Every structure is written in structure tokens, then in C-alpha cells.
C-alpha positions in Angstrom: 31.0 -3.4 109.0 28.3 -2.1 106.8 30.4 1.1 106.2 33.2 -0.9 104.6 30.8 -2.8 102.4 29.2 0.4 101.4 32.6 1.8 100.4 33.8 -1.3 98.6 30.7 -2.2 96.5 30.9 0.8 94.2 34.6 0.1 93.5 34.1 -3.5 92.2 34.7 -4.2 88.5 34.8 -0.5 87.5 35.1 -1.4 83.8 32.0 -3.6 83.8 28.9 -1.3 83.5 26.5 -3.7 85.1 28.1 -3.5 88.5 27.6 0.3 88.5 23.8 -0.1 88.5 22.2 0.8 91.8 20.0 -2.3 91.8 23.1 -4.5 91.5 24.9 -2.6 94.2 22.0 -3.1 96.6 22.1 -6.9 95.9 25.7 -7.0 96.8 25.2 -4.9 99.9 22.6 -7.3 101.2 24.6 -10.5 100.3 27.8 -9.2 101.9 26.1 -7.9 105.1 24.2 -11.2 105.7 27.4 -13.2 105.1 29.4 -11.1 107.5 26.7 -11.2 110.1 26.7 -15.0 109.9 30.5 -15.2 110.1 31.6 -13.0 113.1 35.1 -14.6 113.3 36.1 -12.9 110.1 33.3 -10.4 109.4 33.4 -8.6 106.1 36.9 -8.2 104.7 37.8 -6.2 101.7 37.9 -8.4 98.6 35.1 -10.8 99.5 32.9 -8.7 97.2 35.1 -9.5 94.2 34.5 -13.3 94.9 30.8 -12.8 94.2 31.0 -11.0 90.9 31.7 -14.1 88.6 28.8 -16.0 90.2 26.5 -13.1 89.8 27.3 -12.9 86.0 26.8 -16.6 85.5 23.4 -16.7 87.2 22.3 -13.4 85.5 23.2 -15.0 82.1 20.3 -17.4 82.7 17.9 -14.5 82.1 19.7 -12.2 79.7 22.0 -12.6 76.7 24.0 -9.3 76.7 24.5 -8.5 80.4 26.8 -5.6 79.7 24.0 -3.5 78.1 21.1 -4.9 80.1 19.6 -3.0 83.0 19.0 -5.4 85.8 16.0 -3.5 87.1 14.1 -5.0 84.2 14.2 -8.4 85.8 11.2 -9.5 87.7 11.5 -9.5 91.5 11.5 -13.3 91.5 14.3 -13.5 88.9 16.4 -11.0 90.8 15.9 -12.9 94.0 17.0 -16.1 92.3 20.2 -14.5 91.0 20.9 -13.0 94.4 20.2 -16.2 96.3 22.2 -18.5 94.0 25.1 -16.1 94.1 25.0 -15.9 97.9 24.9 -19.7 98.2 27.9 -20.2 95.9 30.0 -17.5 97.7 29.2 -19.1 101.0 30.2 -22.5 99.6 33.4 -21.1 98.2 34.4 -19.4 101.5 33.7 -22.5 103.7 37.1 -23.9 103.2 39.1 -20.7 102.8 37.7 -18.5 105.5 41.1 -18.4 107.2 42.2 -16.4 104.2 40.1 -13.5 105.7 40.7 -13.8 109.4 43.3 -11.9 111.4 46.8 -12.0 109.7 45.3 -14.2 106.9 47.0 -17.5 108.0 45.3 -19.4 105.1 47.0 -17.2 102.5 50.4 -17.6 104.1 50.0 -21.4 104.2 48.9 -21.6 100.6 51.9 -19.5 99.4 54.2 -21.8 101.4 52.6 -24.9 99.8 53.1 -23.2 96.3 56.8 -22.7 97.2 57.2 -26.3 98.1 55.6 -27.6 94.9 57.8 -25.4 92.7 60.9 -26.2 94.7 60.5 -29.9 93.8 59.0 -29.7 90.3 61.0 -26.7 89.0 64.0 -26.2 91.1 65.6 -23.8 88.6 62.7 -21.4 88.8 62.6 -21.7 92.6 66.3 -20.8 92.8 65.8 -18.0 90.2 63.1 -16.4 92.4 65.2 -16.9 95.5 68.3 -15.3 93.9 66.4 -12.2 92.9 64.4 -11.8 96.1 61.1 -12.6 94.5 58.6 -13.9 97.0 55.9 -16.1 95.5 53.2 -13.7 94.4 49.5 -14.0 94.2 49.3 -15.5 90.7 46.9 -13.7 88.3 45.2 -16.4 86.2 42.8 -15.7 83.4 39.4 -17.1 82.7 38.1 -17.0 86.3 34.6 -18.3 85.6 35.9 -21.3 83.6 38.4 -22.2 86.4 35.9 -21.7 89.2 33.6 -24.2 87.4 36.4 -26.7 87.8 37.1 -25.7 91.4 33.5 -26.1 92.4 33.3 -29.6 91.0 36.5 -30.7 92.6 36.7 -31.6 96.3 38.7 -28.9 98.1 39.0 -27.1 94.8 39.6 -23.7 96.3 41.5 -24.7 99.4 43.9 -27.2 97.7 43.6 -27.6 93.9 44.1 -23.9 93.4 47.6 -24.2 94.7 48.5 -26.7 92.0 46.8 -24.6 89.3 49.1 -21.7 90.4 52.2 -24.0 90.3 51.2 -25.3 86.8 50.8 -21.7 85.7 54.2 -20.7 86.9 55.8 -23.8 85.3 54.2 -22.8 82.0 56.1 -19.5 82.0 59.3 -20.8 83.7 61.7 -20.3 80.8 60.5 -16.7 80.2 60.6 -15.9 83.9 64.1 -17.3 84.2 65.2 -15.1 81.2 64.5 -12.0 83.3 67.7 -10.9 85.1 66.4 -8.8 87.9 63.5 -8.4 90.4 61.7 -5.7 88.5 61.8 -7.6 85.2 60.3 -10.7 86.8 57.5 -8.8 88.5 56.6 -6.8 85.3 56.4 -10.1 83.4 54.3 -11.8 86.1 51.8 -8.8 85.9 51.7 -8.7 82.1 51.7 -12.3 80.9 50.1 -12.7 77.5 46.9 -14.6 78.6 44.2 -12.1 77.4 43.2 -14.3 74.5 43.4 -17.6 76.3 40.6 -20.0 75.3 39.1 -23.1 76.9 41.9 -25.2 75.3 44.6 -23.4 77.3 42.6 -23.6 80.5 42.1 -27.4 80.0 45.8 -27.9 79.5 46.5 -25.9 82.6 44.1 -27.8 84.8 45.3 -31.1 83.4 48.9 -30.3 84.5 47.5 -29.2 87.9 45.7 -32.5 88.3 48.9 -34.3 87.5 50.8 -32.3 90.1 48.1 -32.9 92.7 48.2 -36.6 92.1 52.0 -36.6 92.5 51.9 -34.7 95.8 48.9 -36.5 97.4 49.2 -38.7 100.4 52.7 -40.1 101.1 54.2 -38.1 98.3 53.3 -34.8 100.1 55.3 -36.0 103.1 58.2 -36.5 100.8 57.7 -33.0 99.4 57.9 -31.6 102.9 61.1 -33.4 103.7 62.6 -32.4 100.3 61.8 -28.8 101.1 63.5 -29.0 104.5 66.6 -30.4 102.8 66.5 -27.7 100.2 66.4 -25.0 102.9 69.3 -26.6 104.8 71.4 -26.6 101.6 70.7 -22.8 101.1 71.6 -22.1 104.8 75.0 -23.7 104.3 
């Protein structure tokens, strides 16, 4: 277990200098080892380290202004322990409801992708059919402004386990026309991996989460049962 952590930690955020500092790597090695030891059903899985990086930056910013050029070893022991402890708590809280994303065969991820398919099949049937026609399985959607979004997720009940699905659906709907203008599998995938979101501001993220909240309200409770039956009918139509 520790060997995999030891391999992964130096690889995280290679373009961000602060994560190449030895004192920061040691923090992550401790956090990940303790979390894995306390969760033997999944243990450490590659990628969990990346979940901790946004939290670490947020809590570090309490003590420094320019974290990219700051050497973390200059923090006092108490400050460093505070950053590490707060990061560990938040990662543990995040993973509470999505731990099945990291267990054998990752059943949580498969379930969330299926939920995303169902939402799109009802709210944007043309996009759903376009993906189906060109053999595009619903990908892991890359959404910008991670820290801003996670702030919303943490304040929303089941933010990571449920609300994230609707954020992904809202994001795909936003680019629906452009995705449908691509005429083959390769074109769709290239666009998905290179959507022009680099300069997104808080305004775009607020619009995205507002649409996601609307979708979640539509598909909550009895409406979600209707979604499931609609998806079943949709599949039957395609089979015939």
C-alpha cells in the first residue's frame, strides 16, 4: 500500500511547483497512508491523492499569499499540522459517500455514469442519440474551477455523490450543439477534451450550478422514478 502512495505522490500536479517540495510530499504520504489504513475495504487507490490537492491549496492560502513561490518548510510546525489536519478531514468527508468509486470494479463510478446517461436521455435526447450513433460512451467530464465547484459540493447534501451528476449533465447540455456538430467519434472526443473553459470565471460556474440545481429538482423524488421508466422505454425503442 505505502509503495503505491510513494510512487503516486511525486506525480501529482507536476506543473504546480509547491507539490514538488519534499515537505509537502511527506504531508501527503502521511495523510494517504492513514486514510488507507482506516479504510481497508478499498485501501489506497491511485487518484485519491489528487482529491487532496485542492483542499491543501485552500488551507495553505490561509497562511501565504503566493503559494506557487512559497516554500512550505517556512511554516511553523503548528501551521503545517493545521493545513495537513484540515486537508485530511475534508478528504475523508468527501470520500465518505463516494468510497465505492474506489472499491473493486468501481461500482460507484459505473452507477454515476448510468445516472448521467439517464438524465441526458430525458433532457437532451438529440445529444444522447448523437453519442449513441457514434459509439461515444459517456466520458468522465472534465469541468474547470475545481475549488469553486467543490465549495458548492461541500455545502450541498450529497454534493459529491449526487449533485455532481447533475453538474456533469448541465455541462454537457451547455455544449450540446457544438458536440452534435461533430460528425464522428474522434471529433466528439477531441472537443470534449479541449472545451474552451480555461478562462471561465465565477459567473460561468454560477450559471452551471444553477442549471444543475434545476435538473436535480426536476429529477428528485417521484420524478426520478419517471426518469427510470423513460430510460427503459428509450432502450426498448432502440432495440426494435
